[in-house]
C-alpha positions as CSV (number, residue, x, y, z in Angstrom):
1,X,385.0,65.3,360.0
2,X,381.4,66.3,360.5
3,X,380.6,70.0,361.0
4,X,377.1,69.5,362.2
5,X,376.3,70.5,365.9
6,X,375.8,67.6,368.3
7,X,372.2,66.4,368.9
8,X,370.4,67.9,371.9
9,X,367.9,66.0,374.1
10,X,364.3,66.9,373.4
11,X,363.4,67.4,377.1
12,X,364.7,67.1,380.6
13,X,362.7,65.3,383.4
14,X,363.1,67.8,386.2
15,X,361.3,65.7,388.8
16,X,363.6,62.7,388.3
17,X,366.6,64.9,388.4
18,X,365.4,66.4,391.7
19,X,364.7,63.0,393.3
20,X,368.2,61.7,392.2
21,X,369.8,64.8,393.8
22,X,368.1,64.3,397.1
23,X,368.9,60.6,397.4
24,X,371.6,59.7,399.9
25,X,374.6,57.6,398.9
26,X,374.8,54.3,400.7
27,X,378.2,52.9,401.8
28,X,379.0,49.6,400.2
29,X,382.6,48.8,401.2
30,X,382.4,45.1,400.0
31,X,382.1,46.4,396.4
32,X,385.1,48.8,396.6
33,X,388.7,47.6,396.3
34,X,391.2,48.9,398.9
35,X,393.8,49.4,396.2
36,X,391.8,51.1,393.6
37,X,389.7,54.3,393.4
38,X,387.6,53.0,390.5
39,X,384.1,51.7,391.5
40,X,383.2,48.1,390.8
41,X,380.4,49.3,388.6
42,X,382.9,50.2,385.9
43,X,385.0,47.1,386.5
44,X,384.5,43.4,386.1
45,X,383.4,41.6,389.2
46,X,386.3,40.2,391.3
47,X,386.8,36.5,391.1
48,X,385.0,34.5,393.8
49,X,387.2,32.6,396.2
50,X,387.6,29.0,395.2
51,X,386.6,29.6,391.5
52,X,389.0,28.5,388.8
53,X,391.0,31.3,387.1
54,X,391.3,31.1,383.3
55,X,395.0,32.0,382.8
56,X,394.5,31.9,379.0
57,X,391.7,34.5,379.0
58,X,394.1,37.4,378.5
59,X,396.0,35.7,375.8
60,X,392.9,34.8,373.9
61,X,391.8,38.4,374.2
62,X,395.1,39.6,372.7
63,X,394.8,37.1,369.9
64,X,391.3,38.2,369.1
65,X,392.4,41.8,369.0
66,X,395.2,40.9,366.5
67,X,392.7,38.8,364.5
68,X,390.2,41.6,364.3
69,X,393.0,44.0,363.3
70,X,394.3,41.9,360.4
71,X,390.7,41.0,359.4
72,X,390.1,44.6,358.3
73,X,386.4,44.1,358.4
74,X,385.7,47.8,358.1
75,X,388.0,48.3,355.1
76,X,386.4,48.5,351.7
77,X,387.0,45.4,349.7
78,X,388.6,47.2,346.7
79,X,391.2,49.0,348.9
80,X,391.8,45.8,350.9
81,X,392.5,43.7,347.8
82,X,394.6,46.3,346.0
83,X,396.6,47.0,349.1
84,X,397.5,43.3,349.7
85,X,398.3,42.9,346.0
86,X,400.7,45.8,346.3
87,X,402.8,43.9,348.9
88,X,403.3,40.9,346.6
89,X,406.3,42.4,344.7
90,X,408.0,43.1,348.0
91,X,407.4,39.5,349.2
92,X,408.6,38.1,345.9
93,X,411.8,40.1,345.8
94,X,412.6,39.5,349.5
95,X,412.1,35.7,349.3
96,X,414.2,35.6,346.0
97,X,417.0,37.5,347.7
98,X,417.1,35.0,350.6
99,X,417.1,32.1,348.1
100,X,419.9,33.6,346.0
101,X,422.0,34.4,349.1
102,X,421.6,30.8,350.3
103,X,422.5,29.7,346.8
104,X,425.7,31.7,346.8
105,X,426.7,30.3,350.2
106,X,426.1,26.7,349.1
107,X,428.7,24.8,347.2
108,X,427.7,24.2,343.6
109,X,427.4,21.7,342.0
110,X,426.3,19.7,345.1
111,X,426.1,15.9,345.6
112,X,422.3,16.1,345.5
113,X,420.6,15.8,342.1
114,X,417.5,17.6,343.4
115,X,419.5,20.6,344.7
116,X,421.4,20.8,341.4
117,X,418.0,21.0,339.6
118,X,416.8,24.0,341.6
119,X,420.1,25.9,342.3
120,X,421.8,28.2,339.9
121,X,425.5,28.5,339.3
122,X,427.2,31.2,341.4
123,X,427.6,33.5,338.3
124,X,423.9,33.2,337.5
125,X,422.8,33.8,341.1
126,X,424.9,36.9,341.3
127,X,423.5,38.1,338.0
128,X,419.9,37.6,339.1
129,X,420.6,39.2,342.5
130,X,421.9,42.3,340.7
131,X,418.7,42.5,338.7
132,X,416.4,42.2,341.8
133,X,418.1,45.0,343.7
134,X,417.0,48.0,341.5
135,X,413.6,46.4,341.1
136,X,412.9,46.3,344.8
137,X,414.4,49.8,345.5
138,X,412.6,51.4,342.6
139,X,409.3,49.8,343.5
140,X,409.7,51.0,347.1
141,X,410.3,54.6,345.9
142,X,407.1,54.4,343.8
143,X,405.0,53.1,346.8
144,X,406.3,55.7,349.2
145,X,405.5,58.5,346.7
146,X,402.0,57.1,346.3
147,X,401.4,57.1,350.0
148,X,402.3,60.8,350.2
149,X,400.1,61.6,347.2
150,X,397.1,60.1,349.1
151,X,397.1,63.1,351.4
152,X,397.1,65.6,348.6
153,X,394.0,63.8,347.2
154,X,392.2,63.9,350.5
155,X,393.0,67.6,350.8
156,X,391.7,68.4,347.3
157,X,388.4,66.7,348.2
158,X,387.8,69.0,351.2
159,X,385.4,71.9,350.9
160,X,386.5,73.9,353.9
161,X,390.1,74.8,354.6
162,X,391.9,74.0,357.8
163,X,395.4,75.4,358.5
164,X,396.7,72.4,360.5
165,X,395.2,69.8,358.3
166,X,396.4,71.4,355.1
167,X,399.9,71.8,356.4
168,X,400.1,68.2,357.5
169,X,398.8,66.8,354.2
170,X,400.9,69.0,351.9
171,X,404.0,68.4,354.1
172,X,403.5,64.6,353.9
173,X,402.9,64.8,350.2
174,X,406.2,66.6,349.6
175,X,408.2,64.7,352.2
176,X,407.5,61.2,350.8
177,X,409.0,61.6,347.2
178,X,411.8,63.8,348.5
179,X,413.0,60.9,350.7
180,X,412.0,58.0,348.4
181,X,413.7,58.9,345.1
182,X,417.2,59.7,346.3
183,X,417.4,56.1,347.8
184,X,417.8,54.7,344.2
185,X,421.4,56.2,344.2
186,X,422.3,54.6,347.6
187,X,423.8,51.2,348.2
188,X,421.2,48.5,348.5
189,X,421.4,48.0,352.2
190,X,421.2,51.8,352.9
191,X,418.4,52.2,350.4
192,X,416.2,49.5,352.0
193,X,416.9,50.8,355.5
194,X,416.0,54.3,354.5
195,X,412.8,53.2,352.9
196,X,411.8,51.1,355.9
197,X,412.2,54.3,358.1
198,X,410.1,56.2,355.5
199,X,407.3,53.6,355.7
200,X,407.3,53.8,359.5
201,X,407.2,57.7,359.4
202,X,404.3,57.7,357.0
203,X,402.4,55.2,359.1
204,X,402.8,57.5,362.1
205,X,401.5,60.4,360.1
206,X,398.6,58.4,358.7
207,X,397.6,57.2,362.2
208,X,397.6,60.7,363.6
209,X,395.5,61.9,360.7
210,X,393.0,59.1,361.4
211,X,392.8,60.1,365.1
212,X,392.2,63.7,364.2
213,X,389.5,62.7,361.7
214,X,391.5,63.8,358.6
215,X,391.3,60.3,357.1
216,X,388.7,57.5,357.0
217,X,388.3,55.7,360.3
218,X,389.6,52.4,358.9
219,X,392.7,54.0,357.3
220,X,394.9,53.7,360.4
221,X,394.4,50.0,360.8
222,X,394.7,49.5,357.1
223,X,398.0,51.2,357.0
224,X,399.3,49.3,360.0
225,X,398.7,45.9,358.4
226,X,400.3,47.0,355.1
227,X,403.3,48.6,356.8
228,X,403.8,45.4,358.9
229,X,403.9,43.2,355.8
230,X,406.3,45.6,354.0
231,X,408.5,45.9,357.1
232,X,408.8,42.1,357.3
233,X,409.6,41.9,353.6
234,X,412.4,44.6,353.9
235,X,413.8,42.8,357.0
236,X,414.0,39.5,355.1
237,X,415.8,41.3,352.3
238,X,418.3,42.9,354.6
239,X,419.0,39.6,356.4
240,X,419.4,37.9,353.0
241,X,421.8,40.6,351.8
242,X,423.8,40.3,355.0
243,X,424.3,36.6,354.4
244,X,425.7,37.0,350.9
245,X,429.4,36.4,350.7
246,X,429.9,35.5,354.4
247,X,431.8,32.4,353.4
248,X,430.7,30.3,356.3
249,X,430.0,26.6,355.7
250,X,426.4,25.8,355.9
251,X,425.5,23.3,358.7
252,X,423.7,20.1,357.8
253,X,421.0,18.7,360.0
254,X,423.3,16.1,361.5
255,X,426.0,18.7,362.3
256,X,423.4,20.9,363.9
257,X,422.2,18.1,366.1
258,X,425.8,17.2,367.2
259,X,426.4,20.8,368.1
260,X,423.2,21.0,370.2
261,X,424.0,17.7,372.0
262,X,427.7,18.6,372.5
263,X,428.9,20.0,375.8
264,X,430.3,23.5,376.0
265,X,434.0,23.8,375.4
266,X,435.5,24.2,378.9
267,X,439.0,24.6,377.4
268,X,438.1,27.9,375.9
269,X,436.8,29.3,379.2
270,X,440.2,30.2,380.5
271,X,442.0,31.0,377.3
272,X,444.3,34.1,377.3
273,X,442.9,35.9,374.3
274,X,445.3,38.9,374.7
275,X,448.3,36.6,374.7
276,X,447.1,34.8,371.6
277,X,446.4,38.1,369.9
278,X,450.0,39.3,370.7
279,X,451.4,36.0,369.4
280,X,449.4,36.4,366.2
281,X,450.7,39.9,365.7
282,X,454.3,38.7,366.2
283,X,453.7,35.9,363.7
284,X,452.4,38.3,361.1
285,X,455.4,40.6,361.8
286,X,457.8,37.7,361.2
287,X,456.1,36.7,358.0
288,X,456.4,40.3,356.7
289,X,460.1,40.3,357.7
290,X,460.7,37.1,355.8
291,X,458.9,38.4,352.8
292,X,461.0,41.6,352.9
293,X,464.2,39.5,353.1
294,X,463.1,37.4,350.2
295,X,462.3,40.5,348.2
296,X,465.8,42.0,348.9
297,X,467.5,38.7,347.8
298,X,465.5,38.7,344.6
299,X,466.5,42.3,343.9
300,X,470.2,41.5,344.6
301,X,470.2,38.5,342.3
302,X,468.5,40.7,339.6
303,X,471.3,43.3,339.9
304,X,474.0,40.7,339.7
305,X,472.5,39.2,336.6
306,X,472.2,42.7,335.1
307,X,475.9,43.4,335.7
308,X,476.9,40.0,334.1
309,X,474.7,40.8,331.1
310,X,476.4,44.2,330.8
311,X,479.9,42.7,330.9
312,X,479.0,40.1,328.5
313,X,477.5,42.7,326.2
314,X,480.8,44.7,326.2
315,X,482.8,41.6,325.2
316,X,480.5,40.8,322.5
317,X,480.8,44.4,321.3
318,X,484.6,44.1,321.1
319,X,484.4,40.9,319.1
320,X,481.9,42.3,316.8
321,X,484.2,45.3,316.1
322,X,487.2,43.0,315.3
323,X,485.0,41.0,312.9
324,X,483.8,44.2,311.3
325,X,487.4,45.4,310.8
326,X,488.5,42.0,309.2
327,X,485.5,42.1,307.0
328,X,486.4,45.7,305.9
329,X,489.9,44.6,305.2
330,X,488.8,41.6,303.1
331,X,486.5,43.9,301.2
332,X,489.4,46.3,300.5
333,X,491.6,43.5,299.2
334,X,488.8,42.2,297.1
335,X,488.2,45.6,295.6
336,X,492.0,45.9,294.9
337,X,492.1,42.5,293.1
338,X,489.1,43.5,291.1
339,X,490.8,46.8,290.0
340,X,494.0,45.0,289.0
341,X,492.0,42.5,287.0
342,X,490.1,45.3,285.2
343,X,493.4,47.1,284.4
344,X,494.9,43.9,283.0
345,X,491.9,43.2,280.9
346,X,492.0,46.8,279.6
347,X,495.7,46.4,278.5
348,X,495.0,43.1,276.8
349,X,492.1,44.7,275.0
350,X,494.3,47.6,273.8
351,X,497.0,45.2,272.5
352,X,494.4,43.3,270.6
353,X,493.1,46.4,269.0
354,X,496.6,47.5,268.0
355,X,497.2,44.1,266.4
356,X,493.9,44.3,264.6
357,X,494.9,47.8,263.2
358,X,498.2,46.6,262.0
359,X,496.8,43.6,260.2
360,X,494.2,45.8,258.5
361,X,497.0,48.1,257.3
362,X,498.9,45.2,255.8
363,X,495.8,44.0,254.1
364,X,495.3,47.5,252.5
365,X,498.9,47.6,251.2
366,X,498.4,44.1,249.7
367,X,495.2,45.2,248.0
368,X,496.9,48.3,246.5
369,X,499.7,46.3,245.0
370,X,497.3,43.9,243.5
371,X,495.3,46.8,242.0
372,X,498.5,48.3,240.3
373,X,499.3,45.0,238.6
374,X,495.9,44.7,237.1
375,X,495.9,48.1,235.4
376,X,498.5,47.4,232.5
377,X,496.7,44.4,231.4
378,X,493.6,46.4,231.1
379,X,495.2,48.9,228.8
380,X,496.5,46.2,226.4
381,X,493.2,44.7,226.0
382,X,491.7,48.0,225.1
383,X,494.2,48.6,222.3
384,X,493.5,45.2,220.8
385,X,489.8,46.0,220.7
386,X,490.5,49.3,218.9
387,X,492.4,47.6,216.2
388,X,489.7,45.1,215.5
389,X,487.3,47.9,215.1
């Protein structure tokens, strides 16, 4: 905003001013409309009777206005190119979201070899969609923070302070990241909707700043074009996300033509929807009742089987006790037989030992007798030897 005083005219022609003041106004009713107070000097001349009226003139004027707006002729080339390049990630993620949602709602594999070559499996499409979501939301948070920081930069470049201007710029610079970054913790639909609202609010602040002269003259138009592109991209993403998981069968071209040619269903015109709804509720109630009865029957059968198993278990327990007693009895008898056999073997062993002792005694007596018989013979032989000596 310029601080220089406005230019003043070098001189005033007093004579011309005096003559113009004394001139009388002439009445010219043919040049004045009966329904307007604006003079025809400031308006376009009314159409002459019999002349052809160009009905497309207004439309062409509107199209030219739109064309001049999007042409951004007054925007610097660097800002123009970088701004449009910044919208490419939004367009790429939005179109990818639509493609993946269509992929998820299309049966795979299809009967077309071409579609099978470009489509993913449903697992892969879900995986890529989950990757695109944080990319788009995170990129939007960065761009919104950047748009708020622009106002801080403009304020730092000012040489003279202004309370209203400073308050607006600092407020926008703080508001933008405070709204942008919490959106990364929201569900995807809520995050994209919140960011769309933040882009619109920032555009309004930028346009007001441009009108007040606190931003370059071309900045308002520049921001309008970029906000329009980003808004369309976010809308495409939200529509694509809404179509994911709908479960509706996709119409082919032939089915669509048949539906367009078909007549409206007159039978549905007088259908009693309240009665059908009540019948549907009763049907659901009957189904629940049948399910409850089936569940009770299953529980009853389970209890009966449990009782049978318990009774059978008791019988098996009695039989097992009898078998245990018989086994214990057999074991006792076996131990008794083993004891008797051991005692018998012990008695036999003792008898054998006694017999052996007795035979040994007899043997010793026999040896003694034989020793006594040999002793006289020995004495006689000794006497003979003495005599010879």
